[in-house]
C-alpha positions in Angstrom: 102.7 106.3 -188.7 100.5 105.9 -185.4 102.0 103.8 -182.9 98.8 101.8 -182.4 99.0 100.9 -186.1 102.5 99.9 -186.2 101.5 97.3 -183.3 98.3 95.8 -185.4 100.9 95.5 -188.5 103.3 93.6 -186.5 101.1 91.4 -184.7 99.6 90.7 -188.0 103.0 90.1 -190.1 104.8 88.0 -187.2 101.3 85.8 -186.2 101.5 86.8 -182.8 99.0 87.1 -180.0 98.1 90.8 -178.9 99.1 89.6 -175.3 102.1 88.1 -176.5 103.4 91.4 -178.0 102.2 93.4 -174.8 104.0 90.7 -172.5 106.9 91.0 -174.7 107.4 94.7 -175.3 106.5 96.2 -171.9 105.7 93.6 -169.8 102.1 93.6 -169.9 99.9 91.6 -171.6 97.0 93.8 -171.3 98.8 96.5 -173.5 97.3 95.9 -177.0 93.6 95.6 -175.7 94.0 98.8 -173.7 95.5 100.9 -176.4 92.7 99.7 -178.8 90.2 101.3 -176.0 92.0 104.7 -176.0 94.6 104.2 -173.6 97.5 107.0 -173.6 100.7 105.3 -172.8 103.7 107.1 -170.8 106.6 108.2 -172.9 108.9 105.6 -171.7 106.4 103.1 -172.6 106.2 104.3 -175.8 109.9 104.3 -176.2 110.2 100.7 -175.0 107.4 99.8 -177.8 109.3 101.7 -180.6 112.9 99.7 -179.3 111.1 96.5 -179.2 109.4 97.3 -182.7 113.2 98.2 -183.8 114.6 95.4 -182.9 112.1 93.0 -184.3 112.4 94.4 -187.5 116.4 94.2 -187.4 115.8 90.5 -186.6 113.6 90.2 -189.7 115.8 92.2 -192.0 119.0 89.8 -190.8 116.8 86.8 -191.0 116.5 87.3 -194.5 
């Protein structure tokens, strides 16, 4: 699944503002907006985003 698609799903599922996602995931509130406009994140940024998404998924599973 494409990274931006995963982010959009997470934002929708968790009713989260795009700025909050960017701030929590990588410390950049403009991240999602820039990705939507075609920004290509560096490898380290991708890893941080995926780690954030995986951590959030683990919390969701544990909360059930």
